[in-house]
N, C-alpha and C positions, 0 to 999 in steps of 0.2 A: 417455560418459566420455572425458576428454581424454587417451587413451592416445597415445603417440607418442615420438619420440626424446627430446625435451626432458623429457617427463614421466618417462621411464625414467631418464634421467641424474639429474634432480633427486631422484627417489625413492631411487635407489641411493646417492647422496651423503648424503642425510639419514639413510637407514637405516643405512649403514655408520658414519656419524659418531655417531649416537645409541648404536648398539651398542658402539662403541669407548669412548665416554664411560661407558656402563654397566659395561663390563668393567673399565675403570680404577677406577671407583668401587667395584665389587665386590671387586677385588683389594686396594684400599687398606683396605677394611674387614675382609677375611679374611686376607690374607697378613700376615706379620710376627709379632712377639712381643707377648704381652699376658698379664695376670694372669687366672686363672680365678676368677670370683666365689666367695666363701665359701659361697654357697647352692647352688652347682653340685654335682651328684652326684659328679663326679670329685674335687672338693675334699674331700668328706666321706669318701670311701673311701680317699683317698691315705694318710692316717696309718696306717690299719689294714694296708693292703698293705705299706707300708714297714716296719712293725714285724715283720710275719711274715717278710718277705724278710731283714731283718737277723738275726732269730732263727734262720732256717734256715741262714744262712751261718755265724753264730758257733757254732752247735751242731754242725753237720755238715760245715762247710767248703764249698768250691766245688761238690762233687758234690751236697750237699744243696740248695744254692741253685739249681743247675741243674735238679734234679728239681722243686723248688717252682715255678720259672719255667715249665717245660714243662707242669706240671699246671694252672697258672693261665691261660696264654694258649692252650694247645692248638695247633690248626692255623689260628688266626686271622690269622697273618702278623705279629703284634705281637712286637716284641723288647723284652725286659726287661733293663735293665742296673742293677747295683748298684756304685756308684763309691765307693771308700774315700776317706779323708782325703788321700791322695797324688794323687788324680785318676786312679787306674787302676781298670779294671773288675776285679772279683773273679774273673772267669773268664778274665782276661788277653786279652780281645778288644779290638781297636782301636775306639775310639769313632768313629762315622761323622762325617765332616767337617761335614755339614749340621746336626749336633746339638751340635757343640762349643760354639757360642755360647750355647746355652741352658743347657748344663752350667755354663759359667763364670758365667753370670748368675743361677744358682739363688739363691733368696732364703732367708734364715735366719729369716724370721718365720713359717714354717710354712704359707706360701701356695704354691699350685701355679702354675708358669709354663709357658705353652704357646706353641708356635710352629708356624705353618703356612708351609711352603715350597712350592716348585714340585714337589719330588719326595717329600717326607715330611712327616709330622706328628709333632712331638716334644713331650713334657711332662716337666718336671723338678720334683722335690720334695726339698728339703734338710731333713735331720732328724738327730737324735742318738739312738742306740739306748740301751736301758736300761743297757747296760754302759758308756756314756759315749763310744763311738766315733762320729765324724761320718761320715755317708753322704749320697750323692745318688742318689735313685731316678730313673732315666731310662726312660721308656716311648716307644718309637719304632715307627711303622708307615709303610709305603709309602703314598703318596697315591693314592687312587682317586677319580675324578671324582664319581661318584654319592654316595659316602660324604662326600666333601669338601663338596659342595653341600648335602647333607642335614644335615651337622653345622653348617655355618656359616650357611647361608641359611634353614634351617628348612623347606625345601620340596622340595629335591632337584630332580630333573628336571621334575616338574610346575611348580615355581616358575619354573625357567628357561624352560619353554615358555610360561607365562603372560606372563612379561616380554617374550619374543620376540614374542608375538602383540600385546601392547599397543604395543610399539615399531613394529611393522609398520603397525598401524592408524593410529597417530599420524603416521607419516611419509607414509602414503597421504593422509590428510586434509590435511596441510600442503602436500604437493606439489600436490594438487588445488586448494587455496586459492590457490596461486601461478600455476599453469599455466593453469587454466581461463579466467581473465580474458584472458590473452595470446591464447589461441586464439579467444576471443570477438571480440577486436579484429581478429585475423587474418581471421576469417570476414567481418567487416564490411568490411575492406579489400579482400577479394576481390570483394565485391558492388559496392563503389565502382569497382574496376578494370573491372568488367563494365558500368559506365555508370549504376548506380543511385545518384544523389547524394542521395537522401532517406534513406539508411541512416545510422544513428548507432550508436555503441558501446552495448552492453547497459546498461540503466539501473542494474542492480545493481552494476556495476563502480564507478560514480561514488559509491556509498554506502560504499565501503571506507575512504576518507580516508587513502590512502597513495599511493606513487609510481605504482602501476597506475591509481588513480583519476585522478591528474594526466595520465597518458598517455591515458586515455580522453577527458578533457576536451580535451587538445591535438588528439587525433584528430578530435573533433567540430568543433573550431574550424577545423581544416584542411579538412574536408569542406565546412563552411559557406562558407569562403572560395572553395573550388573551385566550389561551386554558384553563388555570387555572381558569380564570374568568368565562368562559362559563360553565365549570364543576361545579364551585361553584354556579352559578345561577341555573343550573339544580338540583343540590343537595338541594339548598334552596327551590326551587319549590316543590320538592318531600317531604322535611321535613315539609313545611308549610301545604301541603295537609294532611300529616299524623297528624300534630298537630291539625288541624281543624276538621279532621274526627272524632276524639274521642269525643270532647264535642258536636258536632253536632249530632252524633249517640245517645249520652245520652239524648240530648234534644228531639229527635224524639221518643225515647222509653218512656221518661217521659210524653210526650204529649199523647202517646197511653195509658199509665197507668192512666193518669189523667182523661181521658174520662170515664174510667171504675170505678173509685173510687168516693166515696161521697166527698163533700166539706170538711168535717171534717178530712178526712184522706189525704187530698191533700197538707197539709202544708209542709211536708218533701220533697215532689216532687217539689214543687214550690221553696223551698230553693236550692235544687240541681240544678234546671234549672237556678236560678239566679246566682249561682256560675259559671256555665258553660258559661252563657252569659257574665259575667264579665271577664272570662278567654279569651273568643274570642275577646272581646273588647280590653283587655290589649294587646293581641297578635297582633291584627291589628294595634293598636296605635304604638307599638314598631316597627312593620314592616314598617310602614309609616315613622317613625323617621329614621330608618336605611336606607331606600331608599332615603330619602332627603339628608342624609349625604353622601351617596355613589355618588350621582349625583353632589355633590359639593355645597358649601355654596356660596350664592350670596355676592358679595363685597359691595352691597348697604346696606345690613342689618348689617354690621360690625361697631363696635364702640369700644372705650376704655372701658374695663370691670374691675371693682374693684373685683379682684379674692378673696381678703381677706373677703370682705363682703359677696360675693356669697357663699364661703365655710362655713362661720359662719351660714348663713341661712340654708344651706343644713344640717349641723351638728345639728342645733337646731331641725329641722323637723325630722331628723333621730332619735335623742334622744327621742323625743316625741313618735314616733312609737315604738321604742325599749322598752320603759318602760312598755308597755302593755304586753310584754312577758318576763319580768324579766331581761332585758338587758339594756345597756346604751351606750352613745356615748360621749367621751371626746374629747376636741379640744385644740390644741396649735397652734396658728397662728400668724404670723407677720402681722402687719397692713400696709396698703398702697401699697400692691402689685397689680399693674395694668397691664393688658394684652392689648396691643395695637391692634387695628383692629381685634377684636374678635367678635364672635357670642355668645351673652350671653345665648340664649336658648340652643345652642349646648353644651356649657361648663357646664351649670346647669344640663342638661340631663346626661352628662358624670359623673359628681360628684355624682349625686343622685344614679345612677346605681351602682357605685363603693361602696358607703356607704351602700346602701340597700342590696347589695350582701354580704357585710361583716356582717351586722346585721342578715341576714338570717342564716349564718353558724356559727356565734360565739356561744359559749356555754351559756346556761342560767346562769345568775349571773355574767357574764363577761362583759367587755366593749370593744367597738370598739375605737381604738385610731386613731384620725385624726390629722395629723401634716402638717402645711404649712409653708414654709420658702423660702428664696432665696439663691442661690448659685452663686458664681462668675464664669462665663465661659470665654473663650478666647476672645470673642467679646462683649458680653453683659450679664447682669444678667439673671438668669433663675429661674422661680418659680418651686418649687419642692413640690408636694403633695403626702403624703404617708398615706395609710389607712391600718391598721393592725387589724386583728380579732384574736380570740382565739378558732378557730374551728379546724376541723380535718386536714386542709391543703389539698394539691393536690399532687399526685404522681409527682416526678420530670420530668418524660417523658411527662407529660400532661400539663405542665405549659404554653406552647405556644398555645396549642389547646383550652384552656378555653376562648380565645378571638374569636373563630370561632362561627358563628351563630348557635344556637340550640345545641351547645355542652354542655353536662352536665356530670360531673364525676359520674361514677357508683360505687355502693357499691361492695364488693367482691362477692356478690351473683349475680351480673349482673344487678341489678335494679338501676335506677337513684336515687341519694340521695333524700330522702323525702323532697321536697320543692315545693312551688307553682310557681317557676320561669319558664320562657319560654326558657331560654338559649340565650337570645338576649341582656341582660344588658351589659355585658362586650364587646360584639361585637359593640354595639352602642358607648360605651365609647372609644374603640379603634379608630373607624372611626372619632368621634368628635375630639379627640386629634390629630389624623393625619391631619385633615383639618386645624389645628392651628400650624402645623409644629413641633409638640411635639412627645414625645415617652411615651409609657406605658409598664411596665413590671410587672411580678408577680414572687414572690419567697416565699419559705416556711420560716416562722419565727422560731426562736429557743426559747423555746423547742417545742411549738405547734403554729398553726395558719398560716395564709397566709397574706402576705404584698403585696399590689399593689402600685407601685410607678409611678407617673406621672411627667414628666418634660416638661415645657412649656417655650418657649422664651418670654420674657416680651415685646419685641419690634421687629419690622422688621428691618433687616440690609440692 
């Protein structure tokens, strides 16, 4: 059972609230003034008692009425008043203040009016004696809880006990219905904290179709993403180890051969070692960049960035590099596109990786087309950057995977396409764009080539 501080608090709140509402309902039904039904026993006996009381008073005076009242009520604690046409008690007693209202409201149609107060129960009956004198018969008794409940609720203390038991059971069930799922999710969260990422929220919580079911779904999504992130990190570590092992192994072999060869024959080995060192340096630099982006960009280093100028600089640098291998980069860009609260280094890294990736795969003699423009969105303008190459493209089923770290499209023979890339460029671009609340997609162009499209909001909403 989900006993605990929350369970106790919720249970006591529900229990107190339901009891208070029941007490208010009961009081509204019991307290106050109302007519006694004509079929009630009190209504049938009232005319007879009133006639006898008036006869006793008119025939023997106040003493005779006092004896009649004493004989009628005995030691029951009931008080009997006979009020004349002037509103005075025939025994010259003061009328109790809590009964004055019912005396004044006594009806002349021969019906009995009764009133339940917090201290007393009073009934009034207005009549005319055979001699023609008007009177009001007032019957008053002090309120006793057991008698009050028995008279008004019909069950007395057993009725109240039954109601209390039903309220307690209902509040217990309602509290269990609310608290048990929370503790189920809490238990699953503790298991996740202990390292078990296969745990999910109890299935029965999802079948509730309420906010707690939504919480369970969100919890499962969170754990699934955590599990995917851990798997990704493990895969990343394995891939990095593999990527570093090859150049390091070649460096070790080159050093061993270098020791055995003469200085004149060592130039080729030195060049190979230099390429491997550059590859390791590039790989480590990109890994550091990706790690910095994944941990989140600091808000302190953000500022308004002129995206138009940044893309022009990246395109110019790319065109300079591309011309060395018989390729080129063309640019069509709108001016004055500014990204608010942006990290210039991260955006430059994203644009450079996209453009260089396109230069690497576009065919010799072709050009990479870079286009920057703005589009009107529902809330604010968006900057749209598209980079299109004329290379072999990417199989449709792999278009989403090319943004994963170390993913490289393989040739039909199973070998990665011949390039000097590390498979981190588009992953860095994806993370940098995501940090700026943008999107990046890739699609095959017609008839050939790949187009990468980046959408960035120009300002924070």
